[in-house]
N, C-alpha and C positions, 0 to 999 in steps of 0.2 A: 374501646381500645383503638378503633379506627379514627375517632376524633382526636385522640392524643397523638397518633401517628401523623395525622394531617397537620396538627399544630406544630409539631417538631419539623416537619418538612417545610412548612411556610416560614418558620423562623430561620432555618438553615439555608433556604434558597437565597442566593446572593445575586442581585443584578450585576451586569458587567461593570458598572461604574462604582461599585462598593466592594468592601472587603471586610471579613470578620476580623475582629481583634479580641485579645483577651487581656485581663488584668486582675488584680486582687486588691482588697482593702482589709484593714484591720481596725477595729473600733473597741473602745472601752466605754462602759456605761453603768447606769444605775437602774435596778429593776425592782419593781414591786409586784409580787406574785401572790395571788389568793387561791387557796386550794380547799376542796371539800371532799370528804370521804364519809358520807352519811351513815353507812353501816357501822362505822367505828366511832361515830359521833365527833368527827373532826371537821372543824371549820376555822381555818387559820390563815394568817398572812405572814409572808417573810419578805424582808427587804435585803438587798445586796447592792453595795456600791462598787463591787468588783465583778461585773459581768463583762465577758469578752466575746467578741464575734469576729470571725474571719470569713470573708466571701471571695469566691473565685467566680469571675464573670466572663462570659463570651458575649461580646457586643456586636450588634448588627446596626450600624449607623443608618443604613437604608430605611430601616423601620423604626428608628429611635428607641430600640429596645436592647435589653441584656438578659441572657439566661444565666441564673445565678445558683451556685451551690454554696450553702451556708452552714457553718459550724458555730454553735453558741454554747457557752457554759457559764453558769452562775456560780460563783465561789463565795464561801464564807457567809451564807445566809441560813438563818434558823439553827445555828450551831453545827451545821454540817459543812464538810469541806466542799463537796459538789452536790448540792441538793437538786440541781436542774441542769440537764444537758440536752442538746438538740442538734439534729442534722436535718437540713431541708433543701428542697429544690423549688425554684420559683422564677419570677421574672420582674424586671423593672421597665418602666416606661418613662422616657425623658421627654418632658413636654416641649422643650425648645431644642432638642437634638442632643446627641451624645457629644461630650467634650472631646476635642481632638479630631473631630470629623473633618475629612478633607472636602472642600467645596471648590468648584470651578468658578474663578472670579471672572474670567473672560475666556475666550476660545483657546488661549495659549498658556494660562497660568493657573495654579492651584494655591489654596491657602488652607490653614487649619484654624478652626474656630475654638477659642478658649473663653469661657464666660461662666458666671454663676449659673448653675443649671439645676432646677428643681426636678424631682422625680417622685413617682408613686410606685409601690411594689406590693406584691403578694407572694407568699410561698406556703407550701404544704410540707409539714415536717413530721418526723418521728422523734419524740422526746422521752426522757426518762426523769421521773420525779421520785426522789429518794429522801423522804422526810418521815418523822414520827414512826419509825420502825416499820414502814412499808415502802415498797418499791414498785412503781407503776410505769408501764410503757404505754404512751398514748400517741395518737395521731392528732395534729393540731393545725390550725390555720393562722397565719399572721398577715396583717395588713400594715403597711408602713408608708411614711412620707419622709422626704429628706431633701437636702440640697448639697451640691458639690461646688466648692469654690477653688479655682486654680491658684496655686502658689508658685509653681514652676511648670514647665512644659511636660514633666513626667511625674508631678506630685500634686494631688488635690486634697484639700480639707473636706471632710464629709461629716455632716450632722444628720441624725435620723431620730424619729420617734416611731416606736413599734408597739403595736397592740395585738395580742394573740389570745386564743382560747382553744381549749381541747375540744375535739370533735367526737372521737370514739376511742375505745381501748381495744387493742388486738386480742387480749385474753379475757375470758369471762370473769375471772376473779377481780379484774380492775375496772369493771363496767361502771361502778358507782363513783369512781374518782373523777373529779372535774377540776379544772383550774383555768385561770385567766391571768394575764400579766400585761404590764406596760413597762417599756424600757426606753430610756433616753440615751442615745449613743453619740459619741464624738470620736473621730479617728482620721486616718490617712488612707488615701487611695493611690496605689502605685500603678502607673500606666506605662506602656511601652509602644506608643504609636510610631509607625515608620515615618 
């Protein structure tokens, strides 16, 4: 718990020359999810071309990072309306700096940097899998990579590939349920830098 507190403190600590900003993005994608429930003899895959994800991010340009709250739902897969939903908290690391970051050009002027920016991310989530007459809530981990491409000063195109896997089940009756998934996302990021 102390380690988590220290990480949050370090993330929110802002040097005098930087400021936190926030923004959000929305993406649509295609998901392939494989799940197993050995005690019921279930080992299946479902595909969905209507996966939606919304992210709210708090950006720290001084550290080239973002703290992200993510909501994801997969619709119309496996004959179910919502077979998979997920809420997660995680972080992004921008390898070449956060888009829209202010930089000092010389001692008297500032500029904003806009360029295609790749990032890597990880998040820990709580998901609900509702297929084949069973409903399981599981904790999972997702790793992703992506790129942001500026369109205007307050709008970016975002593309991502995400891979995730279940870790544990909160309740004992769901312990045997396992899943893994891969999603390709494309969407828009709406920013409001000063």
